[in-house]
C-alpha positions as CSV (number, residue, x, y, z in Angstrom):
1,M,0.0,0.0,0.0
2,S,2.7,2.4,0.9
3,T,4.7,1.5,-2.2
4,S,1.8,2.4,-4.5
5,L,1.4,5.7,-2.8
6,I,5.1,6.5,-3.5
7,V,5.3,5.2,-7.0
8,A,2.0,6.4,-8.5
9,P,2.8,10.1,-8.6
10,K,6.0,9.5,-10.6
11,R,4.1,8.9,-13.9
12,P,2.2,12.3,-14.1
13,V,5.3,14.1,-12.9
14,A,7.4,12.5,-15.7
15,F,4.7,13.3,-18.2
16,V,4.6,16.9,-17.2
17,Q,8.4,17.1,-17.3
18,A,8.3,15.7,-20.9
19,L,5.8,18.3,-21.9
20,S,7.8,21.0,-20.4
21,G,10.9,19.8,-22.3
22,L,9.0,19.8,-25.6
23,R,7.8,23.3,-24.8
24,R,11.4,24.5,-24.2
25,R,12.7,22.9,-27.4
26,H,9.8,23.9,-29.6
27,P,8.1,27.0,-28.1
28,V,6.4,28.1,-31.3
29,L,5.1,24.6,-32.0
30,A,3.7,24.4,-28.5
31,F,2.1,27.9,-28.9
32,L,0.5,26.8,-32.2
33,T,-0.8,23.6,-30.6
34,R,-2.5,25.6,-27.8
35,R,-3.9,28.1,-30.2
36,V,-5.3,25.4,-32.5
37,A,-6.9,23.6,-29.5
38,A,-8.4,26.8,-28.3
39,G,-9.7,27.5,-31.8
40,V,-11.4,24.1,-32.0
41,L,-13.0,24.7,-28.6
42,T,-14.1,28.2,-29.7
43,L,-15.7,26.7,-32.9
44,F,-17.4,24.0,-30.9
45,A,-19.0,26.7,-28.6
46,A,-19.9,28.8,-31.6
47,S,-21.6,25.9,-33.3
48,I,-23.8,25.4,-30.2
49,V,-24.8,29.1,-30.1
50,I,-25.4,29.2,-33.9
51,F,-27.5,26.1,-33.9
52,L,-29.7,27.1,-30.9
53,A,-30.0,30.7,-32.2
54,T,-31.4,29.5,-35.6
55,E,-33.6,26.8,-34.0
56,F,-35.3,29.2,-31.7
57,L,-36.1,31.9,-34.3
58,P,-39.8,32.6,-34.4
59,G,-41.8,30.7,-37.0
60,N,-41.7,27.1,-38.4
61,P,-39.1,26.7,-41.1
62,A,-41.3,24.3,-43.1
63,S,-44.3,26.6,-43.0
64,V,-42.2,29.7,-43.8
65,V,-40.6,28.0,-46.8
66,L,-43.8,26.5,-48.2
67,G,-46.0,29.4,-47.4
68,K,-49.3,29.9,-45.6
69,N,-51.3,27.8,-48.0
70,A,-49.2,24.6,-47.6
71,T,-51.1,21.4,-46.7
72,P,-50.3,19.5,-43.5
73,A,-49.1,16.6,-45.7
74,A,-46.6,18.9,-47.5
75,L,-45.4,20.4,-44.2
76,Y,-44.9,17.0,-42.7
77,A,-43.0,15.7,-45.8
78,L,-40.7,18.7,-45.8
79,R,-40.0,18.3,-42.0
80,L,-39.0,14.7,-42.7
81,K,-36.6,15.7,-45.5
82,L,-35.0,18.4,-43.3
83,G,-34.8,16.1,-40.3
84,L,-37.0,18.3,-38.1
85,D,-38.9,15.4,-36.7
86,H,-36.0,14.5,-34.4
87,S,-35.0,16.0,-31.0
88,L,-32.8,19.1,-30.9
89,F,-29.9,17.1,-29.5
90,Y,-30.0,14.6,-32.3
91,Q,-30.4,17.3,-34.9
92,Y,-27.3,19.2,-33.5
93,T,-25.1,16.1,-33.3
94,H,-26.1,15.0,-36.7
95,W,-25.4,18.4,-38.2
96,L,-22.1,18.8,-36.4
97,V,-20.8,15.4,-37.4
98,A,-21.9,15.9,-41.0
99,A,-20.3,19.4,-41.1
100,M,-17.0,18.0,-39.9
101,H,-17.1,15.7,-42.9
102,G,-17.9,18.6,-45.3
103,D,-21.7,18.0,-45.5
104,L,-23.5,21.2,-44.6
105,G,-27.0,19.8,-45.2
106,N,-29.6,20.6,-47.9
107,S,-31.2,23.9,-48.8
108,A,-34.8,24.0,-47.5
109,T,-35.8,26.5,-50.2
110,Q,-34.7,24.2,-53.1
111,I,-36.0,21.1,-51.5
112,A,-39.4,22.8,-51.2
113,A,-39.1,23.8,-54.9
114,G,-39.0,20.1,-55.8
115,A,-35.3,19.3,-55.9
116,T,-34.4,15.9,-54.6
117,S,-31.1,17.0,-53.3
118,A,-29.7,20.6,-52.8
119,P,-26.3,20.4,-51.0
120,I,-25.5,23.7,-49.4
121,S,-21.8,23.1,-50.0
122,K,-22.4,23.4,-53.7
123,I,-24.7,26.4,-53.3
124,L,-22.1,28.3,-51.3
125,G,-19.3,27.7,-53.8
126,S,-19.8,30.6,-56.2
127,P,-21.0,33.2,-53.5
128,L,-17.9,32.3,-51.3
129,L,-15.6,32.8,-54.3
130,N,-17.2,36.2,-55.1
131,S,-16.9,37.4,-51.5
132,A,-13.3,36.1,-51.3
133,V,-12.4,38.2,-54.4
134,L,-14.0,41.3,-52.7
135,A,-12.2,40.6,-49.4
136,V,-8.8,39.9,-51.0
137,I,-8.8,43.0,-53.2
138,T,-9.8,45.1,-50.2
139,T,-7.2,43.6,-48.0
140,V,-4.4,43.9,-50.5
141,L,-5.1,47.6,-50.9
142,M,-5.9,48.2,-47.2
143,I,-2.6,46.9,-45.7
144,P,-0.1,49.2,-47.5
145,I,-2.5,52.2,-47.3
146,S,-3.0,51.8,-43.6
147,L,0.7,51.1,-42.8
148,V,1.9,54.1,-44.9
149,F,-0.5,56.7,-43.6
150,G,-0.5,55.2,-40.0
151,V,3.3,55.3,-39.7
152,W,3.5,58.7,-41.4
153,A,1.0,60.2,-39.0
154,G,2.6,58.5,-36.0
155,I,6.2,59.8,-36.7
156,R,4.8,63.3,-37.3
157,A,2.4,63.4,-34.4
158,G,1.1,66.9,-33.8
159,R,2.1,68.3,-37.2
160,R,-0.1,69.3,-40.1
161,A,0.2,66.0,-41.9
162,D,-0.8,64.1,-38.7
163,N,-3.7,66.4,-38.1
164,A,-5.0,66.0,-41.6
165,I,-4.6,62.2,-41.6
166,S,-6.2,61.9,-38.2
167,V,-9.3,64.0,-39.1
168,I,-9.9,62.1,-42.4
169,S,-9.4,58.7,-40.8
170,L,-11.6,59.5,-37.9
171,A,-14.4,60.7,-40.2
172,L,-14.1,57.5,-42.3
173,A,-14.0,55.2,-39.2
174,S,-17.1,56.9,-37.8
175,L,-19.4,56.3,-40.8
176,P,-21.3,53.0,-41.2
177,E,-21.0,51.1,-44.5
178,F,-24.4,52.0,-45.8
179,V,-23.7,55.7,-45.4
180,V,-20.4,55.5,-47.2
181,G,-22.0,53.3,-49.9
182,A,-24.8,55.8,-50.4
183,I,-22.4,58.8,-50.6
184,L,-20.3,57.0,-53.2
185,L,-23.4,56.1,-55.2
186,L,-24.5,59.8,-55.2
187,V,-21.1,60.9,-56.3
188,F,-20.0,58.3,-58.9
189,F,-23.4,57.3,-60.3
190,D,-25.9,60.1,-59.8
191,A,-23.6,63.1,-60.2
192,L,-20.8,61.8,-62.4
193,N,-22.3,58.7,-64.0
194,L,-18.9,57.0,-64.0
195,L,-19.7,53.7,-62.3
196,P,-22.6,51.3,-62.2
197,P,-24.9,51.4,-59.2
198,V,-25.0,47.6,-58.8
199,A,-22.3,44.9,-59.0
200,L,-24.1,42.2,-60.8
201,V,-22.2,39.1,-61.7
202,A,-23.6,36.4,-63.9
203,P,-24.0,32.9,-62.3
204,G,-20.8,31.0,-62.8
205,A,-18.9,34.0,-64.0
206,S,-15.9,35.6,-62.4
207,P,-16.4,39.0,-60.7
208,L,-13.0,40.0,-62.2
209,G,-14.6,39.9,-65.7
210,D,-16.2,43.3,-65.0
211,P,-13.7,45.3,-62.9
212,K,-15.8,48.5,-62.9
213,A,-18.6,46.6,-61.0
214,L,-16.1,46.0,-58.2
215,I,-14.9,49.5,-57.7
216,L,-17.7,50.9,-55.5
217,P,-18.0,47.8,-53.2
218,V,-14.2,47.7,-52.8
219,L,-13.9,51.4,-52.2
220,T,-16.7,51.3,-49.6
221,L,-15.0,48.6,-47.6
222,L,-11.5,50.1,-48.1
223,M,-12.6,53.5,-46.7
224,I,-14.2,52.0,-43.6
225,T,-11.4,49.6,-42.8
226,S,-8.5,51.9,-43.6
227,G,-9.8,54.7,-41.5
228,W,-9.9,52.6,-38.4
229,A,-6.6,50.8,-39.1
230,I,-4.7,54.1,-39.7
231,R,-5.8,55.4,-36.3
232,Q,-4.7,52.2,-34.5
233,I,-1.4,52.0,-36.3
234,R,-0.7,55.7,-35.6
235,A,-1.4,55.1,-31.9
236,G,1.0,52.2,-31.9
237,V,3.8,54.1,-33.5
238,I,3.4,57.0,-31.1
239,E,3.4,54.6,-28.1
240,V,6.6,52.9,-29.2
241,G,8.2,56.3,-29.8
242,Y,8.1,57.0,-26.0
243,H,9.9,53.8,-25.0
244,S,13.3,54.1,-23.4
245,Y,15.2,52.2,-26.0
246,V,14.1,54.7,-28.7
247,T,15.3,57.6,-26.5
248,M,18.6,55.9,-25.9
249,A,19.1,55.3,-29.6
250,R,18.6,59.0,-30.3
251,L,20.9,60.0,-27.4
252,N,23.6,57.7,-28.9
253,G,23.5,59.8,-32.1
254,L,21.9,57.4,-34.5
255,P,20.3,59.0,-37.6
256,E,16.6,59.7,-37.2
257,R,15.7,57.6,-40.2
258,R,17.4,54.6,-38.7
259,V,15.7,55.2,-35.3
260,V,12.3,55.4,-37.0
261,W,12.7,52.3,-39.2
262,R,14.8,50.0,-36.9
263,Y,13.3,50.8,-33.5
264,I,9.9,52.5,-33.9
265,V,8.4,50.9,-37.1
266,R,9.8,47.4,-36.5
267,N,8.4,47.2,-33.0
268,A,5.1,48.8,-34.0
269,L,4.6,46.1,-36.6
270,A,3.4,43.7,-33.9
271,T,0.5,45.9,-33.1
272,S,-0.1,46.6,-36.7
273,V,-0.5,42.8,-37.4
274,Q,-3.3,42.6,-34.8
275,V,-4.9,45.7,-36.3
276,V,-4.8,44.3,-39.8
277,A,-6.2,41.0,-38.5
278,Q,-9.1,42.7,-36.8
279,N,-9.8,44.6,-40.0
280,I,-9.8,41.4,-42.1
281,Q,-12.3,39.9,-39.6
282,Y,-14.4,43.1,-39.8
283,L,-14.5,42.7,-43.6
284,L,-16.9,39.8,-43.3
285,G,-19.4,41.8,-41.3
286,G,-18.9,44.8,-43.7
287,I,-19.2,42.6,-46.7
288,I,-22.7,41.5,-45.7
289,V,-23.9,45.1,-45.7
290,V,-22.0,46.2,-48.8
291,E,-23.1,43.2,-50.8
292,S,-26.7,44.1,-50.0
293,I,-26.2,47.7,-51.0
294,F,-24.7,47.0,-54.4
295,A,-26.6,43.7,-55.1
296,Y,-23.3,41.8,-55.2
297,P,-23.9,38.0,-55.4
298,G,-21.7,37.0,-52.5
299,I,-22.0,35.2,-49.2
300,G,-23.5,38.3,-47.5
301,S,-26.4,38.5,-50.0
302,L,-26.9,34.7,-49.7
303,L,-27.1,35.1,-45.9
304,V,-29.7,37.9,-46.1
305,N,-31.8,35.8,-48.4
306,A,-31.5,32.7,-46.3
307,V,-32.6,34.6,-43.2
308,G,-35.6,36.1,-45.1
309,V,-36.9,32.7,-46.2
310,R,-36.0,31.0,-42.9
311,D,-33.6,28.6,-44.6
312,F,-31.9,27.8,-41.3
313,R,-29.5,25.2,-42.7
314,E,-28.0,27.8,-45.0
315,V,-27.8,30.3,-42.1
316,Q,-26.0,27.8,-39.9
317,A,-23.6,26.9,-42.7
318,I,-22.7,30.5,-43.5
319,A,-22.4,31.4,-39.8
320,I,-20.0,28.5,-38.9
321,I,-17.9,29.4,-42.0
322,I,-17.6,33.0,-40.8
323,A,-16.7,31.7,-37.3
324,A,-14.0,29.4,-38.6
325,F,-12.6,32.3,-40.6
326,Y,-12.4,34.5,-37.5
327,V,-10.5,31.8,-35.6
328,L,-8.1,31.1,-38.5
329,V,-7.3,34.8,-38.9
330,N,-6.6,35.1,-35.1
331,I,-4.2,32.1,-35.2
332,V,-2.3,33.4,-38.2
333,A,-2.0,36.9,-36.6
334,D,-0.7,35.5,-33.3
335,L,1.9,33.4,-35.2
336,A,3.0,36.5,-37.2
337,V,3.4,38.5,-34.0
338,T,5.6,35.7,-32.4
339,F,7.9,35.9,-35.4
340,L,8.1,39.6,-35.5
341,V,8.9,40.0,-31.8
342,P,11.8,37.6,-30.9
343,K,11.0,37.8,-27.1
344,L,7.6,36.2,-27.7
345,R,9.2,33.1,-29.3
346,T,10.7,32.0,-26.0
347,A,7.6,33.0,-24.1
348,A,5.3,31.2,-26.4
């Protein structure tokens, strides 16, 4: 009895020591493992919230899809096809396991229209691609614009250039998407008649086939995201400029350009990465509004239509994709920060 009491604790102690050794040898890998595990748990919690939120929306999905004049037999048949005759726990576990295997379910709208099978994964393909094009173009333009103007304003804090950039970026960050979109429509369509008011894309066609149709949606998203990012990057540059190592570099007689780029900008990049990541995440929310304004056939328009017709499986699929995107961007941003700041590699 006494022997077991002495020997038993050695195994967990050895296991913990082995994990600690791996963490010391591969800190970034250990950090990535923890972040991925946390991301999986976050997605699991988000899936529960998404499923329950859509299930408890007012109205019966079958009756909303089929209309008020639907017969009881038709309602019952649709409920069977959608799996609504089972308990909530069964529906959730079945949906979650199927989603993990790439099956997001069937569209209630198309099933009600007579289709024998309407996989949501196929329905989402083209809208996801269209939204990805919009988001990628906006991100590629937003990153250099935000960095250039944010750093420029930060290293010239209190001067005319900083004041002008701060006022403009604050005005842009304060306006919601529909206001910016409406202003751009008034200017470029009503007044100047230079750009089309809608961004229509033919089914199966690439949105890059008509670049003019992308200008107003991209410009709307770019103005909103850049305004907020410029202010955050400016604040980060100013904060780094007050650190003691920057003061010591100047006292040692280093050229101002070298102080700015080697000590201020380099250390402010860690904050900038997080700011850019938050703006990329914000793009998904902004895209939903902007796509509705300009009738752009992306995932945002599809989500609005799915909510309108109570197609809860489409809503669940789009919501979980957005949640997965948020988690992925956070993980990538955290990894980028650990590589930019050497001290964080050992602390990871």
